[in-house]
C-alpha positions in Angstrom: -2.1 25.8 -30.3 0.4 23.7 -28.2 -0.9 20.4 -26.9 -0.9 20.0 -23.2 0.7 16.9 -21.5 0.2 16.2 -17.8 3.4 15.2 -15.9 3.2 12.0 -14.1 4.3 11.6 -10.5 7.6 10.1 -11.4 8.6 12.9 -13.7 7.5 15.5 -11.1 9.8 13.8 -8.5 12.7 13.8 -11.0 12.2 17.4 -11.7 12.0 18.4 -8.0 15.0 16.1 -7.2 17.2 17.8 -9.8 16.1 21.3 -8.6 16.9 20.3 -5.0 20.4 19.2 -6.1 21.1 22.8 -7.3 20.4 22.7 -10.9 18.7 25.6 -12.4 15.2 25.6 -13.9 16.6 26.3 -17.3 19.0 23.4 -17.1 16.3 21.0 -16.1 13.9 22.2 -18.7 16.4 21.8 -21.5 17.4 18.4 -20.2 13.9 17.1 -20.0 12.4 18.9 -22.9 9.8 20.7 -20.8 9.0 24.3 -20.8 10.8 26.4 -18.2 7.5 27.9 -17.2 6.2 24.5 -16.3 9.2 23.8 -14.2 8.9 27.1 -12.5 5.1 26.5 -11.6 5.9 23.0 -10.3 8.8 24.3 -8.2 6.7 27.1 -6.8 3.8 24.8 -5.9 6.2 22.3 -4.3 7.7 25.1 -2.2 4.2 26.2 -1.1 2.9 22.9 0.1 5.8 20.5 0.0 3.8 17.9 -2.1 5.0 16.5 -5.4 2.1 14.3 -6.4 -0.7 16.8 -6.2 0.8 20.0 -7.3 -2.3 21.2 -9.0 -6.0 21.2 -8.3 -8.8 20.9 -10.7 -12.2 22.4 -10.7 -14.1 24.4 -8.2 -13.9 23.4 -4.5 -17.0 21.9 -3.1 -19.2 23.9 -0.8 -20.4 20.9 1.2 -18.4 18.3 3.0 -19.0 14.6 2.5 -20.6 14.4 5.9 -23.0 17.2 4.9 -23.9 15.4 1.7 -24.6 12.3 3.6 -26.8 14.3 6.1 -28.8 15.7 3.1 -29.2 12.3 1.6 -30.4 10.7 4.9 -32.7 13.6 5.7 -34.2 13.6 2.3 -34.9 9.8 2.4 -36.5 10.0 5.9 -38.8 12.8 4.8 -39.5 12.4 1.1 -42.0 15.3 0.9 -39.5 17.9 2.0 -38.3 20.4 -0.6 -34.7 21.5 -1.4 -35.4 24.7 0.5 -36.6 22.8 3.6 -33.4 20.6 3.4 -31.3 23.7 3.1 -32.8 25.3 6.2 -32.5 22.0 8.1 -28.7 21.7 7.1 -28.2 25.3 8.1 -29.7 24.8 11.6 -27.9 21.5 12.1 -24.4 22.4 10.9 -24.4 26.2 10.7 -23.2 26.2 7.1 -25.3 28.0 4.5 -26.1 26.2 1.3 -28.2 27.3 -1.5 -31.4 25.5 -2.6 -29.9 24.7 -6.0 -26.8 23.1 -4.3 -29.1 20.9 -2.1 -31.1 19.9 -5.2 -27.9 18.7 -7.0 -26.7 16.7 -4.1 
């Protein structure tokens, strides 16, 4: 199985710069020794959001925002006897976002 290497920001910028200058994906891939599929994915993501440094996201997106996490922490500390289900209901009534009991327990 092939080993995966992550591209650093400088290399990503060089790739995008060469593609913007009119070089083909195949030329860039042969020149830099990177698979053409990687170049293609990087170029597509760059065209979608216009960002070079974060062209990929890792993991599942969080359900709660940092403010909601802080709200849960403060509420739990104020009322230490409240359960995760109680906190979930309080968060739902305060912000309108529905979060499971298990998610509240993890936060």
